[in-house]
C-alpha angles and dihedrals in degrees: 000000000000110000089196093067106023158319104249092339137085091239088233117131123226117280100287130265121231088202130097122302122209119202121188114203099169113148095030096131104122148359123016093344091059091043088055093049093051089055090050088052090051093049093051091048089056102038123050108233109163090167095061118093120190117200135173099049113163089001124123119231107259133157087249091057094045089054096044093052090057092063099058097101137256120327133180089228133012121195129190115200095185109068097261110095127213110267108189108012112117116240136060106317124217128183129184112216108203109148114088092195088075089059106039118156119235093258093050091047089053090048097047095036117143094013091080117089113254089237091065093077090054091046088051094056094048092049095049093045091049092048090058089063093052124101092207127029111192124196129180102229144022089246090056089049092055092050091052094048091047089059102031107023094172089073093072097104091052104041118107126181114218117164110230118267121262129172122226114259110269096229141351115266114285091219127049114261117261105255098219100037124108127184123217109190106196143153120210117231130159093247098048100071090218096162090060092046095048093046086058093049091049092051090049095049091044091054094045091049091051093051097045103032090231121140096234118184133180123212110213119196096221136076123265087236090060090051095048093049089052089057101262111144128197117327133192106209109027121100111195112207098173129239110329136208115240088257092052091046090053090055091056092045090055089052100048129086095210142357129234121204112180100167117129106206122044137153094204116332114219093204091061089052096044092052092050093053088049090048086236117155116252122209107201138130119292098250130131095254094056092045089050098052105027091039115171097005095061114117099189139201126201106216134025096252128125093238095052092045091047092052091050090047092053091050092049094051088052095046131088124195132192124225118263114252093232127041106240089198098047106169097207092055091047096048093044086059096042100042099030126257111303120249118271121241114252 
């Protein structure tokens, strides 16, 4: 089974469909969802697709919106980018499942427990029911596919693994990277235990700085207020810069010497993919998901212990990678599959 193309499928869409294509992007306001939408916008700017209609921009995902989008008419293909598939609209139905919280395993549910919003259980039921009505269920990584099949095994014949699209960086950084600077791109959520993970990172960097004499700093893409509210006390080596736009994040990516990504549950992880395309070392746990997305730039640690994280950071700061010859996340290849091959010029 080739996880690049599918779990029990060929990964090939139905014969397409010269008819209209409807894409719902509601909810894409931040994080990976916004990054995905920017890649879609870039593709549509490069490739003429008059049959593609994108709806839901800047809208939250609400029951009213989900009902409204079902009444927009007939389409050859309908695509939901936001986890909740179309239920009644005619045409080939595609849904992208990209939130692991809808497919948590029992042990994870027990660990996270009351930190999850009570609405998540209702959302999970809706997401899983809608997925059963889809013709194609698309997930961004093999680890996410395994989660989905653990919860809804009857989706196996319709499940396809397609890593999220990501464009190559436009150019190398204009300035040399700062040799002792790390970037930690995170989003605080009640279920992520980020205070615990960042405390480990701070301890690891503090230890390594004492051992090497280097003035190591970690740029964290969150506010100090968020960290304090999550239970993180004073830290010595973490610089909180707040939530960033994709352009602001690129600025920090171009400054840093390595990236540290301590999160535990991801469906994809755009920072891993962005670091891979930039040939930037990534310090993260040695798990299948991180190996899959970060690929050759992963500098792993086995256990969530300061000493192991410090050793991985030290290796990362002394390792240089070269870019891969082919973009494994090529956006045009991705959207040519998802939207159907573009019409050829006469």
